[in-house]
Steps between C-alpha positions, in 0.01 A plus 500: 500500500668743733314799625621864499581487868765224441708656221871513566491884508238492770680231704835679459361824627509389863865394483589826319332699768680299775833558322441874470390532865800301635738699278371822638523371856858375431598851389341664808836646614585679177250493210163492672548826692611667173198361312263622783658846500451521126134409557470786757497280807752608763546505870716383781335155502690416183820461709333201667510317163854399589357237734440285181866516395604171672226322295620641171677184380199281578256741333720514187504118490118493534477763228712287260302188584175678420655626175607148409146373559355782286754432217412135509135585471549760223777352287417130494447339166174542302414135551401586860231738384141420429425365158321803392806720585319704759807540718702665223273804476607670823862401501669798321379742769576253780846449364565879494393513865727213576810684365400819684472311829826312424678841464341613826625192680855554369504854638565404860797298386637775276482789740758379748730398221470833318482738797879535540520651151278792603688628800 
């Protein structure tokens, strides 16, 4: 029998957190300063976030790899679950988090493509 610590929702949370963090770092030139300003964090140090811009493509690739791992853990067939169905209990919430993080990871890709339409 599988314990509560090994449910797919629990094991996918680490890869979802990695995907969200790398998506934010990938958007450090555009989206992250805006998000920090909306949270009330400001300062001249935010201009130094542009140092991460050359790593944007690698961070986006890492984000999508982490999303693929989380999707594999969350959306695999029910045959991979424990016989008592324990892993199905937490999946609806984990799946909602997956789609939220997936949208967050698509944001750094969408901003440079959509920016010319706004100015």
